[in-house]
N, C-alpha and C positions, 0 to 999 in steps of 0.2 A: 551533486553525491552522485548524479549517475555518471559512469563512463564518460569522459570530454569525448571521445569519437563515436559514441552509441545519437541509433540516429531513432525518433519518434516506428513507437510501433514493433523498435526496439527488442528479444528475449536477454531477462537480465538472471542471476541466481542474487538471490536475495539474504542474506546469513547473516545472525546475532554474534558482535565481535567476541562480547561476554562466555557465549553461552558453546560458543560452535554450530546451533544448531540454524539449519537452511531455512528460512522460511517459505520458501517457495522457488524452484527453479526452474518456472516457466512464467517470470512473471513481467508480460509488459511493462513497457516504456509508451505512459503515453505525457507527452513532452512539449507537443501541438497545439493549438490553441484548440482546434475540429475533434483530437484524440481527446484534448480530459474532455470538454465538453460532454461529448458522447458518454467515455466512460465504457458501465459495465451495461446500459439498455442495449435489453434486445438477448440479453443473456442469458439463461436457462440457468446459473449457478455455473461455480467455479469445482471445481474437479483442485485435487489437494496437489500441490505442485505449484497452483496455478495462482495470479494478483496478477494487480494495477497496481505500477508505479504512475502517482501523479504530482509532477512537481511543475511547474510552483503551484501550488495548492495545499489553504490552510484550513478549508473545510470540505465536505458533500451531504450530495444529495440523496435520499432515496426518493425520489420521485421518477415511479411508473415503473420501479422493480418489481422484481421475481421472485430474491431471495435474501435473505442475511448475509451481514457481510462483518467479517470484524476487519476492522481501521487502527494503526498504530501512525501517531501522526508527530512527525520527527523532522528538530533544524537543520540550519545549513551546517553541522556540526556531522547531520549522520546520528546525531541523540534524541531516541523515544523522548515525546515530551508528552505527548498523552496517547491513552491506549481506550478505545472504542469498544465492545463487543457484543458480539448477534444484535448491529444496526436492522430492522426491521426498514421496509421495505414504509413509506410515506412519511420517514425521518431524517433528520437533519444532522449531522455531528460535525460539532468547529474541535480547533488547535487549540489555535489564541494565537497571541502577537507575533509570539520567533517562530512559526510552524513555516517547514519552505518545502513541506513535501510527507503528502497520502501515502501510504501501503496498504493496498486491499485485497483482505487475502480471504478464504470458508471465514469458514465457521468454528473454533476449537484450535485451530493451524496459532494461533499465539499465545496459549494459553499450556497447548504441545507443546511448543519452543521455547518455554518457561520466557518469554520476552517478557521486562518490566520497563517503568519509567526511569530512563539515565538507564537503558544499554544503548551500546551503538550500533548501528547499520549498516555492514559495508553489502557494497550493492558492483557486481563481478559480471561482465562479461561471460558467457560459457568460454 
């Protein structure tokens, strides 16, 4: 779902195809084993426009995290399958069997973008 020539750690832009809203313009790709395992650990928060795209990923955990996040779970076609809002530290969120990727965003980003289940997300290099 991410651009084929993108590399682990690349920054991408994620757009809701239906609304045209930019969910993040500085979203880091976590597509390698180590970067997916590390995730957002050690960070104090996400600024507006920041995020993390984890692929492959069907669930996330918030163990040892310091802040809450919004999470969108996406299938192989880029369709949002599940929204998990304000996932707090020490909690788990799972997207289900059809999920290919997870997009972690600052709390409120999903609601501000009017993203809902069934929307298609586009992942683009800047």
